[in-house]
N, C-alpha and C positions, 0 to 999 in steps of 0.2 A: 732509564725510563722516567717518564714524567710522574710527579706525585699524583695520587688520587685525592683530590681536594673535595671534602664534603661540607656542605652548608646545612647547618642544623637548625631546626625550628624552635623558637622560643626565647623570648626575653622576660617573660613573666612566669607562666605556669611550668614550663620545662627548664627554666633557668638553673635550678639546683641539679637536675639530671645532667644538663649539658656541662656544668662545671665539674661534676664528678667524672663525667666521660673524658674531659680533657685531662684530668688528673690521672685517670686510668691509662690514657695514652702516654703520659709523661713517665709514669712509674712502671708500667708494664708494656713497653713497646713490643715485646715478644708475643703478646696476645693478638696483635693486629696484622692484617694483611699488608703486603708490601706497599710502602710509600704513602700510607694514610696520613692526611693532614686535615685540619679543621679550617675551612675557608672563611666562615662567618657564623654568627648566631643571627638569625633573621626573625622579624616579628615586630610587635609594637608594645607600648605600655598603654594599657587601657585607661580611660576611654579616649581614644584619639580619633577625631573626625576624619582624618586623612587615611586611616586604616582601610585596607581592602583585602579581599580573598577569604577571610575568616571573620566571624562575628564573635566579639568578646562579651562576657556577661555585663549587663547594664549596671549591676550593683558594684562592679569593681572599679577601682581608681588607684593609680600608683602615685605615691607622694614623692616629693623632691628627694628625700634621702634615699628612697629605694631606687629611683631612676638613676641618680648620679652614682650610687654604689654599684649598680649593675654595670653601667658603662665603664667605670673605672676597673672593676674586677675583670671584665671581659677583655678590655684593651690591655690590661697588665699582662695578660696571657699572650699578647701579640695577635689577638683575633679582633676583626672588625665587628662592630654592631651594624646590622643592616636593617634599616626601617622598611617595612613593607607598606609604603604610602601609595597604595594602588587603587584607591577609591576612584571609580570611573566617572562619577557624577558631580564633581566639584565645580564650583564657580569661583569667580575672582574674589568675592567676599569671603568664601570659605578659606582662602589662602591666608587670611589674617587671623585665623583661629589662634588664640593665645596659648593654649596648652600644646598644640602641635609645634608652634614656633619655639616654645620653651624646650621641647624635646630636641629640636634641631640645635638650639644654642647649647644645650647640655652636652651634646656629642660633637661639637664643632671644634675638633682638634686635629683635623687633617688625616685621621685614621679610619673614619667610618663611612658608611655607604647608605644610599637610598635606592630602593626598588620603586620604580615609577611607572605610571600608566597615563594619567591625565596630562595633556599638553599644557593646560593652563597652570597646573601645579608645577610641572617641570620648569616652565619659563620662570615662574616666581622663585623657585628654589635655587636654580642655577645662578640667578642674579643676586640673591640675598645670601646664599650659602655656597660659595664657590669651592670651599675646601673639601666638600664631600665628593666621593665617587658615585656616579649614577649608573643604575642598571635598568635594562628594559625588561618589563614584566611579561611572563607568559600569559597574563590576563589579556594582552592585546590580541591573542589568538591569530598570529600572523601565519597564514597558510600558503604563502607563495615563496618559493626559494629565492627569487630575485628580490623580493621585498625584504626577506631575511638578510640578504647580503647588503642591501642598502642600509638596513638597521645596524649592521656591523660597522659600516663606515662612519656612523655617527659617534659622538663622544660618549660612548658607554663603556664601562669596564667589562660588563658581561651582558649578554642577551640570552634570556631564558627561552628555550625552544618550546613551541607548542608540543604537548606530550604526544599528539597523534603522529608526529614525525619520528618518535622513538623507534629504533631498529629499522628504519626505512633508509637503507644505505644508498639507494639510488638518489635520494634527496640529500642525505648527510654528506655524501661525497662532493656535492656541488656547493656546499657552504665554504666560503673562502677563508674566513677567519675562525678556524676551529678553536684557537686559543681563547677566543672571547665567548665561546658557546657554553651554556650551562644547560644540563638536561635534568629533568625530574624523573628520578629512578623508580619511585614507588607510588605513582599516582593512583589514587583509589577510585577515580571516576571511570565509568565504562568507556571503552574506546569510542571515539566519535560522538561523545555526548552532545546532544543538540540543545541542552538546557544550560550549558556551562556559562556562556555569556550572560544569560538571563539571571543565573544564580549570583554572579558577581554584582550585577546591578541591583538585585533584590537585597543583598547584604548591605550595599551602600544606602539604600532607602531605609532599611531597618535600623541601621546604625544612627542615621540622622534622627529617626523617630525616637530611638532609645535616649539619645542625648536631650531631645525636647522633653521627653517624659520626666526627666530628672528635675525639670523646672515646674512641673505641673502637680497639683494635688491629686491624691489617689483616685478620686472620682472622675478626673479628667484625663486619666492615662489613656493613651492610644494603644490598642492591643497589637502585639506582634504575632503574626501567623507563622507557625513552624514550617520551614521549608523541608518537605519530605524528599528523601533520596534513598533509593534502595542500594546504592553503591557506596558513595563516600562515607555514609554514616555507619555502614556495617562491614565494609571490607577491611582487610588487614594484609600484611605482607604475605600471609599464607594463602589468602583467597584470590590473589590477583596474578599468580604466577603463570596462568594460562592466557592472560591478556597479551595481545601482540605489542602493547605499549610498555610491558614490564621489562625492566633492564636488570638482569641478574648480576651477581658479583662476577661470574665468569665472563659475561658480556663486557663488564667494565674493564677487567684486566686483559682480556684476550682480544677485544675488538675496539672499544672506545679509546682507551689510552694509547694503543699503538697507532690509532688514526689521528692522534693529537687532541682529542677531546678529554679533558681531565677535571672538569668542574661538575659536581653532582649534587643536586638538591634533594633533600629528604623532606617530604611534607609531613605535617602533624602538629601544627601550632596548638590546636585545641583537641588533639587526639588523646586517647587513653594512654596513661603513663606506661602500663605494662606492655601494651601494643608497641609503643615507641621504643621501649627497651629491646624488645624482640627485633624490631626493625634495625636498630643500630647494630645489634649483635650480628644479625644476618648479613648486613652489607660490609661491615668494617672489620670483623674479627675472623681469624683463622677458624675454620669449622671445628678443629680438634681442641681449640682453646675456648670456644664460646661458652661451654657450660661452666668452667672454672671462673671465667671473667664475669659472667652474668651473676653467679652466686656472690662473688666479691662485691659487685656493684650493688646488688640488692641488700646485702648486709650493711654496707655503708649508708645507703639511703634510709634504712631502718634506724641505724644509729643516729643519723642526723634528724630523725623524726619527719623526713619527707614521706616515708611510708610508715603508717601506724599499724602494728599488728595487735589486735585486741585479744585478750584472753578471758576465758569465762570467769565471772565473779564468783567467789566462794559462797556457798549457801550456808544454812545453819542446820545442825543436827543435834538432837532430834527435832 
């Protein structure tokens, strides 16, 4: 049977969790469902102009030591770093961004990957950084099976499926290169969301504004309006299981893997830590081992001060 290869969110905020998760898989393979592998850690180091899909906090920035330490630690585990450089609104001038080019140079060792959307950025990166593997983003929202098959014929390692095709086997059966297909198993968006593309573009605009604000005095700052969503912001793995786009662990092992589809993306780069732990446990652990494994993971996260448990301060008597 093919391995079940999961791609995990987070190079910054979820990085400690992901490293603990890899250690859990190494030390306690008996906790995990059959054939679980980690295919990549995906995301960005803030603040990267080329980032897409999720907005990172404006005040955050990763220094050289952190960036290079994360890349080395992840690669030393045999896992690729996958940059989500899926900003859809980039121009040729944006391709020269110094910080983003530094990130590419720091990971340019033949092991790492880029998730791409913009044709302008893709052309630039393929010419300047040929050692990376390139992947086609779900942000493209490709909704035609013939176009999906044409995308498969291009030089992509993986093509991430539009989530609206999840579980639609009349479509999935027509995809020719299932070994290159990656599916998003826990999408929090409502099925058929009509604002998804608009949301990606708004993130791109807000990100550029946030970077501009860092150069402006406080009284000249441009306000960022909150993007309200009743789905992605409030959903979790427990609230989306009635969606036709939800892919259950049973679907993964009983339908997708036998059909030759074995790359599964878990979203959650900026999600709640505890929600993400639940999601990892739900998809990758044997149900009868999930409680034991979750407790061990939480204890290790507390011991490493990733999770801080506050205790009441003593009072004074009388």
